[in-house]
N, CA, C and O atoms as a CHARMM CRD file, in Angstrom:
* protein
*
  392
    1    1 MET  N      1.10000  -1.40300  -0.21900 PROA 1      0.00000
    2    1 MET  CA    -0.26300  -0.36400  -0.14400 PROA 1      0.00000
    3    1 MET  C      0.62300   1.20500   0.19200 PROA 1      0.00000
    4    1 MET  O      1.31600   1.41100   1.18800 PROA 1      0.00000
    5    2 SER  N      0.34500   2.23600  -1.00600 PROA 2      0.00000
    6    2 SER  CA     1.49100   3.21800  -0.64500 PROA 2      0.00000
    7    2 SER  C      0.31800   4.71800  -0.11700 PROA 2      0.00000
    8    2 SER  O     -0.86300   5.06300  -0.16000 PROA 2      0.00000
    9    3 VAL  N      1.30500   5.05600   0.22800 PROA 3      0.00000
   10    3 VAL  CA     0.73300   6.67100   1.26900 PROA 3      0.00000
   11    3 VAL  C      1.00700   7.86300  -0.12100 PROA 3      0.00000
   12    3 VAL  O      2.08400   8.06700  -0.68100 PROA 3      0.00000
   13    4 LYS  N     -0.19900   8.46100  -0.39500 PROA 4      0.00000
   14    4 LYS  CA    -0.36500   9.29900  -1.04500 PROA 4      0.00000
   15    4 LYS  C      0.41200  10.29900  -0.08100 PROA 4      0.00000
   16    4 LYS  O      0.36100  10.21400   1.14600 PROA 4      0.00000
   17    5 ARG  N      1.19600  11.33500  -0.84000 PROA 5      0.00000
   18    5 ARG  CA     2.26600  12.35000  -0.66400 PROA 5      0.00000
   19    5 ARG  C      1.03900  13.47900  -0.63200 PROA 5      0.00000
   20    5 ARG  O     -0.01800  13.07000  -1.11200 PROA 5      0.00000
   21    6 ASN  N      1.04200  15.00400  -0.07200 PROA 6      0.00000
   22    6 ASN  CA     0.59800  15.89200  -0.22300 PROA 6      0.00000
   23    6 ASN  C      1.43000  16.94900  -1.15900 PROA 6      0.00000
   24    6 ASN  O      2.56500  16.74000  -1.58600 PROA 6      0.00000
   25    7 LYS  N      0.89700  17.75200  -1.32100 PROA 7      0.00000
   26    7 LYS  CA     1.66400  19.11800  -2.08000 PROA 7      0.00000
   27    7 LYS  C      2.92700  19.40300  -1.42700 PROA 7      0.00000
   28    7 LYS  O      3.88900  19.03500  -2.10100 PROA 7      0.00000
   29    8 GLU  N      3.22100  19.95200  -0.31100 PROA 8      0.00000
   30    8 GLU  CA     4.55900  20.15100   0.65200 PROA 8      0.00000
   31    8 GLU  C      5.21200  18.86700   0.12900 PROA 8      0.00000
   32    8 GLU  O      5.93900  18.74900  -0.85800 PROA 8      0.00000
   33    9 GLU  N      4.78500  17.88400   1.03500 PROA 9      0.00000
   34    9 GLU  CA     5.78600  16.44400   0.83900 PROA 9      0.00000
   35    9 GLU  C      6.76300  16.44900  -0.84500 PROA 9      0.00000
   36    9 GLU  O      7.86000  15.95100  -1.09700 PROA 9      0.00000
   37   10 ILE  N      6.00000  17.06700  -1.55600 PROA 10     0.00000
   38   10 ILE  CA     6.31500  16.54300  -2.70400 PROA 10     0.00000
   39   10 ILE  C      7.26300  17.35800  -3.26600 PROA 10     0.00000
   40   10 ILE  O      8.25800  16.84100  -3.77400 PROA 10     0.00000
   41   11 ILE  N      7.12100  18.52300  -3.26000 PROA 11     0.00000
   42   11 ILE  CA     7.87400  19.84800  -3.05900 PROA 11     0.00000
   43   11 ILE  C      9.54500  19.42200  -2.58000 PROA 11     0.00000
   44   11 ILE  O     10.57000  19.41000  -3.26100 PROA 11     0.00000
   45   12 THR  N      9.19100  18.89300  -0.26900 PROA 12     0.00000
   46   12 THR  CA    10.09600  19.33200  -0.12300 PROA 12     0.00000
   47   12 THR  C     10.90700  17.54400  -1.04300 PROA 12     0.00000
   48   12 THR  O     12.03100  17.60200  -1.54200 PROA 12     0.00000
   49   13 ASP  N     10.39000  16.70700  -1.06100 PROA 13     0.00000
   50   13 ASP  CA    11.37200  16.20100  -2.16800 PROA 13     0.00000
   51   13 ASP  C     12.02000  16.42300  -3.42500 PROA 13     0.00000
   52   13 ASP  O     13.13000  16.00500  -3.75600 PROA 13     0.00000
   53   14 ILE  N     11.11100  17.21900  -4.18900 PROA 14     0.00000
   54   14 ILE  CA    11.82600  18.01500  -5.21800 PROA 14     0.00000
   55   14 ILE  C     12.76900  18.36800  -4.60300 PROA 14     0.00000
   56   14 ILE  O     13.74300  17.62900  -4.46100 PROA 14     0.00000
   57   15 LEU  N     12.68000  20.00800  -3.91300 PROA 15     0.00000
   58   15 LEU  CA    14.04600  20.65900  -2.99600 PROA 15     0.00000
   59   15 LEU  C     15.36800  19.45200  -2.86500 PROA 15     0.00000
   60   15 LEU  O     16.48100  19.74900  -3.30100 PROA 15     0.00000
   61   16 GLU  N     15.14500  18.27000  -2.30900 PROA 16     0.00000
   62   16 GLU  CA    15.82000  17.76400  -1.13200 PROA 16     0.00000
   63   16 GLU  C     16.77300  16.97800  -2.93800 PROA 16     0.00000
   64   16 GLU  O     17.95100  16.83200  -3.26500 PROA 16     0.00000
   65   17 ALA  N     15.54500  16.71300  -3.56000 PROA 17     0.00000
   66   17 ALA  CA    16.24000  16.00200  -5.16100 PROA 17     0.00000
   67   17 ALA  C     17.63000  16.68600  -5.34400 PROA 17     0.00000
   68   17 ALA  O     18.81000  16.34200  -5.28100 PROA 17     0.00000
   69   18 ILE  N     16.72800  18.12500  -5.67000 PROA 18     0.00000
   70   18 ILE  CA    18.21400  19.18900  -6.37600 PROA 18     0.00000
   71   18 ILE  C     19.22400  19.46600  -5.58900 PROA 18     0.00000
   72   18 ILE  O     20.38600  19.58300  -5.97800 PROA 18     0.00000
   73   19 ASP  N     18.78600  19.60100  -4.28400 PROA 19     0.00000
   74   19 ASP  CA    19.79000  19.61200  -3.48500 PROA 19     0.00000
   75   19 ASP  C     21.38100  18.88200  -3.44500 PROA 19     0.00000
   76   19 ASP  O     22.51600  19.35100  -3.35200 PROA 19     0.00000
   77   20 ASN  N     20.83700  17.51700  -3.56500 PROA 20     0.00000
   78   20 ASN  CA    21.59800  16.45200  -3.93900 PROA 20     0.00000
   79   20 ASN  C     21.97800  16.33400  -5.50500 PROA 20     0.00000
   80   20 ASN  O     22.12200  15.22800  -6.02800 PROA 20     0.00000
   81   21 LYS  N     22.07900  17.12900  -5.97500 PROA 21     0.00000
   82   21 LYS  CA    22.92900  17.14400  -7.35200 PROA 21     0.00000
   83   21 LYS  C     21.88300  16.32800  -8.70000 PROA 21     0.00000
   84   21 LYS  O     22.21300  16.22300  -9.88100 PROA 21     0.00000
   85   22 ILE  N     20.74700  15.89700  -8.14200 PROA 22     0.00000
   86   22 ILE  CA    19.87400  15.68100  -8.84300 PROA 22     0.00000
   87   22 ILE  C     19.08000  16.13900  -9.44600 PROA 22     0.00000
   88   22 ILE  O     17.95600  16.04700  -8.95200 PROA 22     0.00000
   89   23 ASN  N     19.19800  16.86500 -10.80100 PROA 23     0.00000
   90   23 ASN  CA    18.75900  18.57300 -11.67700 PROA 23     0.00000
   91   23 ASN  C     18.55600  17.55600 -12.31400 PROA 23     0.00000
   92   23 ASN  O     18.94300  16.64800 -11.57800 PROA 23     0.00000
   93   24 ARG  N     18.20700  17.15700 -13.18500 PROA 24     0.00000
   94   24 ARG  CA    17.70500  16.57800 -14.80700 PROA 24     0.00000
   95   24 ARG  C     15.76100  16.08200 -14.52800 PROA 24     0.00000
   96   24 ARG  O     15.30500  15.38300 -13.62200 PROA 24     0.00000
   97   25 ILE  N     15.22300  16.56700 -15.34900 PROA 25     0.00000
   98   25 ILE  CA    13.86300  16.67500 -15.13500 PROA 25     0.00000
   99   25 ILE  C     13.50700  14.80000 -15.15900 PROA 25     0.00000
  100   25 ILE  O     12.36300  14.46800 -14.84600 PROA 25     0.00000
  101   26 SER  N     14.24900  13.99400 -15.43400 PROA 26     0.00000
  102   26 SER  CA    14.07000  12.47500 -15.75300 PROA 26     0.00000
  103   26 SER  C     14.59400  12.50700 -14.82400 PROA 26     0.00000
  104   26 SER  O     13.68400  12.83500 -14.06400 PROA 26     0.00000
  105   27 SER  N     15.86200  12.36200 -13.95400 PROA 27     0.00000
  106   27 SER  CA    16.10500  11.89800 -12.40200 PROA 27     0.00000
  107   27 SER  C     15.32900  12.34500 -11.19100 PROA 27     0.00000
  108   27 SER  O     15.19900  11.81300 -10.08900 PROA 27     0.00000
  109   28 ILE  N     14.88400  13.37900 -11.65100 PROA 28     0.00000
  110   28 ILE  CA    13.95500  14.21500 -10.66200 PROA 28     0.00000
  111   28 ILE  C     12.74000  13.15600 -10.72900 PROA 28     0.00000
  112   28 ILE  O     12.35900  12.73200  -9.63800 PROA 28     0.00000
  113   29 MET  N     12.21900  12.77500 -11.65700 PROA 29     0.00000
  114   29 MET  CA    10.98600  11.93900 -11.63300 PROA 29     0.00000
  115   29 MET  C     11.44400  10.69700 -11.09100 PROA 29     0.00000
  116   29 MET  O     10.91700  10.34700 -10.03500 PROA 29     0.00000
  117   30 LYS  N     12.38600   9.90200 -11.63900 PROA 30     0.00000
  118   30 LYS  CA    12.60600   8.51100 -10.84700 PROA 30     0.00000
  119   30 LYS  C     13.38200   8.47400  -9.51700 PROA 30     0.00000
  120   30 LYS  O     13.58200   7.42700  -8.90100 PROA 30     0.00000
  121   31 ASN  N     13.83700   9.77400  -9.08700 PROA 31     0.00000
  122   31 ASN  CA    14.09900   9.93700  -7.69200 PROA 31     0.00000
  123   31 ASN  C     12.89200  10.46400  -6.94100 PROA 31     0.00000
  124   31 ASN  O     12.81400  10.16700  -5.74900 PROA 31     0.00000
  125   32 VAL  N     12.27700  10.94700  -7.29400 PROA 32     0.00000
  126   32 VAL  CA    11.07000  11.32400  -6.29000 PROA 32     0.00000
  127   32 VAL  C      9.65000  10.50100  -6.76300 PROA 32     0.00000
  128   32 VAL  O      8.99300   9.93600  -5.88900 PROA 32     0.00000
  129   33 ASN  N      9.34700  10.47300  -7.74500 PROA 33     0.00000
  130   33 ASN  CA     8.53300   8.90800  -8.20500 PROA 33     0.00000
  131   33 ASN  C      7.29600   9.92300  -8.35000 PROA 33     0.00000
  132   33 ASN  O      6.27600  10.02200  -7.66800 PROA 33     0.00000
  133   34 LEU  N      7.82600  10.79300  -9.70700 PROA 34     0.00000
  134   34 LEU  CA     6.97500  11.61300 -10.46500 PROA 34     0.00000
  135   34 LEU  C      6.25100  11.02500 -11.57300 PROA 34     0.00000
  136   34 LEU  O      6.74600   9.91300 -11.75500 PROA 34     0.00000
  137   35 SER  N      5.38200  11.22300 -12.34400 PROA 35     0.00000
  138   35 SER  CA     5.01700  11.33500 -13.88800 PROA 35     0.00000
  139   35 SER  C      5.91000  12.59000 -14.52500 PROA 35     0.00000
  140   35 SER  O      6.50900  13.48200 -13.92500 PROA 35     0.00000
  141   36 ALA  N      5.81700  12.40100 -15.60900 PROA 36     0.00000
  142   36 ALA  CA     6.19000  13.83500 -16.23400 PROA 36     0.00000
  143   36 ALA  C      5.48200  14.95500 -15.84700 PROA 36     0.00000
  144   36 ALA  O      5.90200  15.95400 -15.26200 PROA 36     0.00000
  145   37 SER  N      4.18600  14.65100 -16.29200 PROA 37     0.00000
  146   37 SER  CA     3.35800  16.20700 -15.78400 PROA 37     0.00000
  147   37 SER  C      3.48600  16.76900 -14.74900 PROA 37     0.00000
  148   37 SER  O      3.90900  17.90900 -14.56100 PROA 37     0.00000
  149   38 LEU  N      2.97200  15.67300 -13.67600 PROA 38     0.00000
  150   38 LEU  CA     3.41200  16.27700 -12.54400 PROA 38     0.00000
  151   38 LEU  C      4.58600  16.95600 -12.31000 PROA 38     0.00000
  152   38 LEU  O      4.54800  18.18600 -12.34000 PROA 38     0.00000
  153   39 ALA  N      5.98000  16.19100 -12.00400 PROA 39     0.00000
  154   39 ALA  CA     7.21200  16.84100 -12.60000 PROA 39     0.00000
  155   39 ALA  C      7.16100  18.04300 -13.11900 PROA 39     0.00000
  156   39 ALA  O      7.67700  18.88700 -12.38700 PROA 39     0.00000
  157   40 LYS  N      6.71200  18.46200 -14.15700 PROA 40     0.00000
  158   40 LYS  CA     6.72500  19.42700 -15.04100 PROA 40     0.00000
  159   40 LYS  C      5.82000  20.63000 -13.86800 PROA 40     0.00000
  160   40 LYS  O      6.40100  21.68400 -13.60800 PROA 40     0.00000
  161   41 LYS  N      5.09200  20.48900 -13.54100 PROA 41     0.00000
  162   41 LYS  CA     3.89300  21.23300 -12.81600 PROA 41     0.00000
  163   41 LYS  C      4.34900  21.33100 -11.61400 PROA 41     0.00000
  164   41 LYS  O      3.48200  21.89100 -10.94300 PROA 41     0.00000
  165   42 TYR  N      5.35300  21.05300 -10.92000 PROA 42     0.00000
  166   42 TYR  CA     5.52900  21.43700  -9.65100 PROA 42     0.00000
  167   42 TYR  C      7.10900  22.14000 -10.08500 PROA 42     0.00000
  168   42 TYR  O      7.40100  23.24900  -9.63900 PROA 42     0.00000
  169   43 LEU  N      8.24200  21.24200 -11.15000 PROA 43     0.00000
  170   43 LEU  CA     9.21500  22.31700 -11.47200 PROA 43     0.00000
  171   43 LEU  C      8.76600  23.80300 -11.91500 PROA 43     0.00000
  172   43 LEU  O      9.57500  24.73000 -11.88400 PROA 43     0.00000
  173   44 LYS  N      7.72100  23.93800 -12.23800 PROA 44     0.00000
  174   44 LYS  CA     7.16800  25.00300 -12.81200 PROA 44     0.00000
  175   44 LYS  C      6.80200  25.80200 -11.89100 PROA 44     0.00000
  176   44 LYS  O      7.12200  26.97500 -12.07800 PROA 44     0.00000
  177   45 ILE  N      5.98300  25.45900 -10.53500 PROA 45     0.00000
  178   45 ILE  CA     5.70500  26.39600  -9.47800 PROA 45     0.00000
  179   45 ILE  C      6.84900  26.73400  -8.16000 PROA 45     0.00000
  180   45 ILE  O      7.02500  27.61600  -7.32000 PROA 45     0.00000
  181   46 LEU  N      7.37100  25.65100  -8.50800 PROA 46     0.00000
  182   46 LEU  CA     8.96100  26.11500  -7.67000 PROA 46     0.00000
  183   46 LEU  C      9.62800  27.09200  -8.68500 PROA 46     0.00000
  184   46 LEU  O      9.54300  28.11600  -8.00700 PROA 46     0.00000
  185   47 MET  N     10.27300  27.51100  -9.91600 PROA 47     0.00000
  186   47 MET  CA    10.27800  28.13600 -10.65400 PROA 47     0.00000
  187   47 MET  C      9.89900  29.51400 -10.30800 PROA 47     0.00000
  188   47 MET  O     10.62900  30.38900  -9.84300 PROA 47     0.00000
  189   48 GLU  N      8.39900  29.59300 -10.66200 PROA 48     0.00000
  190   48 GLU  CA     7.74300  30.87700 -10.56400 PROA 48     0.00000
  191   48 GLU  C      7.65100  31.03700  -9.34800 PROA 48     0.00000
  192   48 GLU  O      6.80000  31.92000  -9.23400 PROA 48     0.00000
  193   49 ASN  N      8.16900  30.58700  -7.81300 PROA 49     0.00000
  194   49 ASN  CA     8.24700  31.31000  -6.91300 PROA 49     0.00000
  195   49 ASN  C      9.58700  31.71200  -5.67600 PROA 49     0.00000
  196   49 ASN  O      9.76300  31.96800  -4.48500 PROA 49     0.00000
  197   50 GLY  N     10.47100  31.49800  -7.30000 PROA 50     0.00000
  198   50 GLY  CA    11.81500  31.73300  -7.29700 PROA 50     0.00000
  199   50 GLY  C     12.39400  30.65300  -6.18700 PROA 50     0.00000
  200   50 GLY  O     12.93900  31.11900  -5.18600 PROA 50     0.00000
  201   51 LEU  N     12.28700  29.22100  -6.34300 PROA 51     0.00000
  202   51 LEU  CA    13.12700  28.61800  -5.24700 PROA 51     0.00000
  203   51 LEU  C     14.06800  28.09600  -6.33900 PROA 51     0.00000
  204   51 LEU  O     15.12600  27.97200  -5.72300 PROA 51     0.00000
  205   52 ILE  N     14.24000  27.81000  -7.30000 PROA 52     0.00000
  206   52 ILE  CA    14.81700  26.90900  -8.30000 PROA 52     0.00000
  207   52 ILE  C     14.84500  27.99100  -9.32000 PROA 52     0.00000
  208   52 ILE  O     14.10500  28.97000  -9.41200 PROA 52     0.00000
  209   53 GLU  N     16.14300  27.51200 -10.29300 PROA 53     0.00000
  210   53 GLU  CA    16.37000  28.45700 -11.62700 PROA 53     0.00000
  211   53 GLU  C     16.76000  26.37700 -12.57900 PROA 53     0.00000
  212   53 GLU  O     16.94100  25.24300 -12.13500 PROA 53     0.00000
  213   54 GLU  N     16.68800  27.07800 -14.09200 PROA 54     0.00000
  214   54 GLU  CA    17.20300  26.06500 -14.62500 PROA 54     0.00000
  215   54 GLU  C     17.69600  26.67000 -15.69700 PROA 54     0.00000
  216   54 GLU  O     17.18000  27.64600 -16.24300 PROA 54     0.00000
  217   55 LYS  N     18.87900  26.02300 -16.09300 PROA 55     0.00000
  218   55 LYS  CA    19.74500  26.30600 -17.10800 PROA 55     0.00000
  219   55 LYS  C     20.82900  24.73300 -17.77200 PROA 55     0.00000
  220   55 LYS  O     21.41400  23.77400 -17.26700 PROA 55     0.00000
  221   56 ASN  N     20.64100  25.15500 -18.81600 PROA 56     0.00000
  222   56 ASN  CA    20.61000  24.02400 -20.03100 PROA 56     0.00000
  223   56 ASN  C     20.37200  22.54300 -19.47000 PROA 56     0.00000
  224   56 ASN  O     21.17100  21.60800 -19.51200 PROA 56     0.00000
  225   57 GLY  N     18.96400  22.55700 -18.88800 PROA 57     0.00000
  226   57 GLY  CA    18.08700  21.34200 -18.42400 PROA 57     0.00000
  227   57 GLY  C     18.23000  21.08500 -17.12200 PROA 57     0.00000
  228   57 GLY  O     17.52300  20.29000 -16.50200 PROA 57     0.00000
  229   58 GLU  N     19.35400  21.89000 -16.54600 PROA 58     0.00000
  230   58 GLU  CA    19.64900  21.21100 -15.15000 PROA 58     0.00000
  231   58 GLU  C     19.24100  22.53700 -14.61500 PROA 58     0.00000
  232   58 GLU  O     19.45500  23.64200 -15.11500 PROA 58     0.00000
  233   59 TYR  N     18.26500  22.07200 -12.89000 PROA 59     0.00000
  234   59 TYR  CA    17.79600  23.10500 -12.05000 PROA 59     0.00000
  235   59 TYR  C     18.73800  23.06800 -10.73700 PROA 59     0.00000
  236   59 TYR  O     18.95500  22.03200 -10.10900 PROA 59     0.00000
  237   60 THR  N     19.11800  23.97700 -10.50100 PROA 60     0.00000
  238   60 THR  CA    19.54300  24.06600  -8.95500 PROA 60     0.00000
  239   60 THR  C     18.58000  25.19900  -8.30200 PROA 60     0.00000
  240   60 THR  O     17.59800  25.74100  -8.81000 PROA 60     0.00000
  241   61 LEU  N     19.42100  25.47700  -6.44300 PROA 61     0.00000
  242   61 LEU  CA    18.36300  25.98200  -5.29200 PROA 61     0.00000
  243   61 LEU  C     18.70900  27.07400  -5.91600 PROA 61     0.00000
  244   61 LEU  O     19.69900  27.01100  -6.64400 PROA 61     0.00000
  245   62 THR  N     17.97600  28.34800  -5.78700 PROA 62     0.00000
  246   62 THR  CA    18.59300  29.65400  -4.97100 PROA 62     0.00000
  247   62 THR  C     18.39600  30.11700  -3.99100 PROA 62     0.00000
  248   62 THR  O     17.55900  29.81200  -3.14200 PROA 62     0.00000
  249   63 GLU  N     18.98000  30.73100  -3.99700 PROA 63     0.00000
  250   63 GLU  CA    19.18700  31.29000  -1.95400 PROA 63     0.00000
  251   63 GLU  C     18.16900  31.25600  -1.05900 PROA 63     0.00000
  252   63 GLU  O     18.33100  31.06300   0.14600 PROA 63     0.00000
  253   64 SER  N     16.84100  31.48500  -1.74300 PROA 64     0.00000
  254   64 SER  CA    15.49700  31.20000  -1.19400 PROA 64     0.00000
  255   64 SER  C     15.01600  29.72100  -0.89600 PROA 64     0.00000
  256   64 SER  O     14.49500  29.34800   0.15500 PROA 64     0.00000
  257   65 GLY  N     15.26500  29.00600  -1.92800 PROA 65     0.00000
  258   65 GLY  CA    15.13800  27.44900  -2.45700 PROA 65     0.00000
  259   65 GLY  C     16.09600  26.87400  -1.08000 PROA 65     0.00000
  260   65 GLY  O     16.00400  25.71100  -0.68700 PROA 65     0.00000
  261   66 ARG  N     16.81800  27.67900  -0.57700 PROA 66     0.00000
  262   66 ARG  CA    17.60500  26.77200  -0.01200 PROA 66     0.00000
  263   66 ARG  C     17.43600  26.80200   1.56800 PROA 66     0.00000
  264   66 ARG  O     17.89500  26.02700   2.40800 PROA 66     0.00000
  265   67 LYS  N     16.40100  28.26900   1.76700 PROA 67     0.00000
  266   67 LYS  CA    15.97100  28.87400   2.82900 PROA 67     0.00000
  267   67 LYS  C     14.55300  27.83900   3.38600 PROA 67     0.00000
  268   67 LYS  O     14.25900  27.27700   4.44100 PROA 67     0.00000
  269   68 VAL  N     13.76500  28.01400   1.67800 PROA 68     0.00000
  270   68 VAL  CA    12.83600  26.83400   2.27400 PROA 68     0.00000
  271   68 VAL  C     12.98900  25.47600   2.35200 PROA 68     0.00000
  272   68 VAL  O     12.03200  24.82100   2.76400 PROA 68     0.00000
  273   69 LEU  N     13.87800  24.99300   2.07600 PROA 69     0.00000
  274   69 LEU  CA    14.81400  23.65700   1.96400 PROA 69     0.00000
  275   69 LEU  C     14.98600  23.55100   3.52400 PROA 69     0.00000
  276   69 LEU  O     14.75500  22.56500   4.22300 PROA 69     0.00000
  277   70 GLY  N     15.51100  24.97000   3.97100 PROA 70     0.00000
  278   70 GLY  CA    16.26600  24.44100   5.39200 PROA 70     0.00000
  279   70 GLY  C     14.92000  24.34900   6.44100 PROA 70     0.00000
  280   70 GLY  O     14.93700  23.74200   7.51200 PROA 70     0.00000
  281   71 LEU  N     13.75300  25.09100   5.88700 PROA 71     0.00000
  282   71 LEU  CA    12.79400  25.52000   6.81500 PROA 71     0.00000
  283   71 LEU  C     12.10300  23.88600   7.12900 PROA 71     0.00000
  284   71 LEU  O     11.93000  23.36700   8.23100 PROA 71     0.00000
  285   72 LEU  N     11.79400  23.31400   5.77000 PROA 72     0.00000
  286   72 LEU  CA    11.28300  22.29100   5.45700 PROA 72     0.00000
  287   72 LEU  C     11.92600  20.93000   6.24600 PROA 72     0.00000
  288   72 LEU  O     11.41200  19.83200   6.46100 PROA 72     0.00000
  289   73 ARG  N     13.04400  21.37700   6.53000 PROA 73     0.00000
  290   73 ARG  CA    13.61600  20.00800   6.89900 PROA 73     0.00000
  291   73 ARG  C     13.67200  20.15600   8.24400 PROA 73     0.00000
  292   73 ARG  O     14.01100  19.14500   8.86000 PROA 73     0.00000
  293   74 GLU  N     13.37900  21.35400   9.02000 PROA 74     0.00000
  294   74 GLU  CA    13.57200  21.60800  10.31600 PROA 74     0.00000
  295   74 GLU  C     11.78000  21.29500  11.01800 PROA 74     0.00000
  296   74 GLU  O     11.55500  20.75700  12.10200 PROA 74     0.00000
  297   75 LYS  N     10.99800  21.67500  10.29000 PROA 75     0.00000
  298   75 LYS  CA     9.72800  20.88100  10.30500 PROA 75     0.00000
  299   75 LYS  C      9.13800  19.77000  10.23100 PROA 75     0.00000
  300   75 LYS  O      8.08400  19.46200  10.78900 PROA 75     0.00000
  301   76 ARG  N      9.90400  19.02000   9.42400 PROA 76     0.00000
  302   76 ARG  CA     9.85100  17.46500   9.09200 PROA 76     0.00000
  303   76 ARG  C     10.70200  16.95300  10.63000 PROA 76     0.00000
  304   76 ARG  O      9.99800  16.50400  11.53500 PROA 76     0.00000
  305   77 LYS  N     11.51100  17.00900  10.73700 PROA 77     0.00000
  306   77 LYS  CA    12.42300  16.81100  12.18100 PROA 77     0.00000
  307   77 LYS  C     11.34800  17.21200  13.49100 PROA 77     0.00000
  308   77 LYS  O     11.46600  16.41100  14.41900 PROA 77     0.00000
  309   78 LEU  N     10.41900  18.20500  13.71100 PROA 78     0.00000
  310   78 LEU  CA     9.75800  18.57900  14.74800 PROA 78     0.00000
  311   78 LEU  C      8.45000  17.75100  14.59200 PROA 78     0.00000
  312   78 LEU  O      7.65500  17.53200  15.50600 PROA 78     0.00000
  313   79 GLU  N      8.34900  17.36400  13.43200 PROA 79     0.00000
  314   79 GLU  CA     7.12000  16.32600  13.44400 PROA 79     0.00000
  315   79 GLU  C      7.53100  15.01800  14.04400 PROA 79     0.00000
  316   79 GLU  O      7.02100  14.71400  15.12200 PROA 79     0.00000
  317   80 VAL  N      8.38900  14.20700  13.48200 PROA 80     0.00000
  318   80 VAL  CA     9.20800  12.89100  14.19700 PROA 80     0.00000
  319   80 VAL  C      8.88000  13.18600  15.47200 PROA 80     0.00000
  320   80 VAL  O      8.09400  12.46200  16.08300 PROA 80     0.00000
  321   81 GLU  N      9.58300  14.57100  16.18800 PROA 81     0.00000
  322   81 GLU  CA     9.59300  14.54200  17.19500 PROA 81     0.00000
  323   81 GLU  C      8.89600  14.39300  18.25000 PROA 81     0.00000
  324   81 GLU  O      9.06000  13.85500  19.34500 PROA 81     0.00000
  325   82 LEU  N      7.51700  15.36200  17.37200 PROA 82     0.00000
  326   82 LEU  CA     6.17500  15.44300  18.23800 PROA 82     0.00000
  327   82 LEU  C      5.62800  13.94400  18.12900 PROA 82     0.00000
  328   82 LEU  O      5.25100  13.45700  19.19500 PROA 82     0.00000
  329   83 ALA  N      5.53800  13.17400  17.02300 PROA 83     0.00000
  330   83 ALA  CA     5.46100  11.57700  17.20600 PROA 83     0.00000
  331   83 ALA  C      5.43400  11.15100  18.02300 PROA 83     0.00000
  332   83 ALA  O      4.44300  10.75500  18.63800 PROA 83     0.00000
  333   84 VAL  N      6.93000  11.06900  18.40100 PROA 84     0.00000
  334   84 VAL  CA     7.72300  10.44000  19.69000 PROA 84     0.00000
  335   84 VAL  C      7.17900  10.76600  20.81100 PROA 84     0.00000
  336   84 VAL  O      7.14200   9.88500  21.67000 PROA 84     0.00000
  337   85 LEU  N      6.78600  11.68500  21.02900 PROA 85     0.00000
  338   85 LEU  CA     6.21900  12.47900  22.11300 PROA 85     0.00000
  339   85 LEU  C      4.75500  12.04000  22.64600 PROA 85     0.00000
  340   85 LEU  O      4.43600  11.97800  23.83300 PROA 85     0.00000
  341   86 PHE  N      3.83500  11.71600  21.41200 PROA 86     0.00000
  342   86 PHE  CA     2.73000  11.73700  21.58100 PROA 86     0.00000
  343   86 PHE  C      2.05900   9.94600  22.01600 PROA 86     0.00000
  344   86 PHE  O      1.01800   9.49500  22.49400 PROA 86     0.00000
  345   87 ASN  N      3.51500   9.32400  21.45500 PROA 87     0.00000
  346   87 ASN  CA     3.78100   7.98100  21.15700 PROA 87     0.00000
  347   87 ASN  C      3.69700   7.77800  23.02900 PROA 87     0.00000
  348   87 ASN  O      2.72900   7.24700  23.57400 PROA 87     0.00000
  349   88 GLU  N      4.89500   8.31300  23.78100 PROA 88     0.00000
  350   88 GLU  CA     5.54900   8.32200  24.95700 PROA 88     0.00000
  351   88 GLU  C      4.01600   9.00700  25.82000 PROA 88     0.00000
  352   88 GLU  O      3.81300   8.43600  26.89100 PROA 88     0.00000
  353   89 ILE  N      3.34400   9.72600  25.59200 PROA 89     0.00000
  354   89 ILE  CA     2.23700  10.12000  26.24700 PROA 89     0.00000
  355   89 ILE  C      1.16600   8.84800  26.42200 PROA 89     0.00000
  356   89 ILE  O      0.86900   8.39000  27.52500 PROA 89     0.00000
  357   90 THR  N      0.62700   8.34600  25.13600 PROA 90     0.00000
  358   90 THR  CA     0.02200   7.45400  24.82600 PROA 90     0.00000
  359   90 THR  C      0.04700   6.05400  25.64300 PROA 90     0.00000
  360   90 THR  O     -0.91200   5.43700  26.10600 PROA 90     0.00000
  361   91 LYS  N      1.26400   5.77400  25.68000 PROA 91     0.00000
  362   91 LYS  CA     1.80500   4.63000  26.60600 PROA 91     0.00000
  363   91 LYS  C      1.52800   4.81600  28.16100 PROA 91     0.00000
  364   91 LYS  O      0.98700   4.04600  28.95500 PROA 91     0.00000
  365   92 LEU  N      1.92800   5.75400  28.29700 PROA 92     0.00000
  366   92 LEU  CA     1.87500   6.31200  30.03600 PROA 92     0.00000
  367   92 LEU  C      0.81300   5.90100  30.13200 PROA 92     0.00000
  368   92 LEU  O      0.65300   4.74400  30.52100 PROA 92     0.00000
  369   93 LEU  N     -0.65300   7.00500  29.69200 PROA 93     0.00000
  370   93 LEU  CA    -1.72500   6.63900  30.20100 PROA 93     0.00000
  371   93 LEU  C     -2.62900   5.41900  29.57300 PROA 93     0.00000
  372   93 LEU  O     -3.79500   5.08600  29.78600 PROA 93     0.00000
  373   94 THR  N     -1.72800   4.95300  28.81200 PROA 94     0.00000
  374   94 THR  CA    -2.21600   3.14100  28.66000 PROA 94     0.00000
  375   94 THR  C     -2.04300   2.36300  29.79300 PROA 94     0.00000
  376   94 THR  O     -2.89500   1.58900  30.22800 PROA 94     0.00000
  377   95 LYS  N     -0.40500   2.65600  30.51600 PROA 95     0.00000
  378   95 LYS  CA    -0.02400   2.08700  31.40700 PROA 95     0.00000
  379   95 LYS  C     -0.76400   1.95500  32.57700 PROA 95     0.00000
  380   95 LYS  O     -1.08700   0.95300  33.21500 PROA 95     0.00000
  381   96 ASN  N     -1.06600   3.63500  32.81700 PROA 96     0.00000
  382   96 ASN  CA    -1.76400   4.11500  34.30900 PROA 96     0.00000
  383   96 ASN  C     -3.15200   4.15000  34.10900 PROA 96     0.00000
  384   96 ASN  O     -3.94800   4.81600  34.77100 PROA 96     0.00000
  385   97 GLY  N     -3.49300   3.17500  32.87400 PROA 97     0.00000
  386   97 GLY  CA    -4.90000   2.83100  33.05900 PROA 97     0.00000
  387   97 GLY  C     -5.81300   4.53900  32.90300 PROA 97     0.00000
  388   97 GLY  O     -6.94200   4.95400  33.16400 PROA 97     0.00000
  389   98 GLY  N     -4.93200   4.93500  32.50800 PROA 98     0.00000
  390   98 GLY  CA    -5.72300   6.93800  31.87100 PROA 98     0.00000
  391   98 GLY  C     -6.16100   6.91400  30.72500 PROA 98     0.00000
  392   98 GLY  O     -6.63200   7.93300  30.22200 PROA 98     0.00000
């Protein structure tokens, strides 16, 4: 069973790929698991928002793109930490009959 990603997750995955020098559309499609039409759609959105640039078929992060990627990485990290905390709380409440 595959989990459907939301727009933010797809954008994060694309920015991560480009940051890791996976910067041609075919490589991005394969690495991020997107169809050609979805890859083109999201790359266009990212370019229109000034997060990436394209030159000679290769995509690179702009300064804004690097900043946004850093914030998205921090958000993912915090989400994982929150999930761990909720898990611990649930275990304690269940253990104590609460």
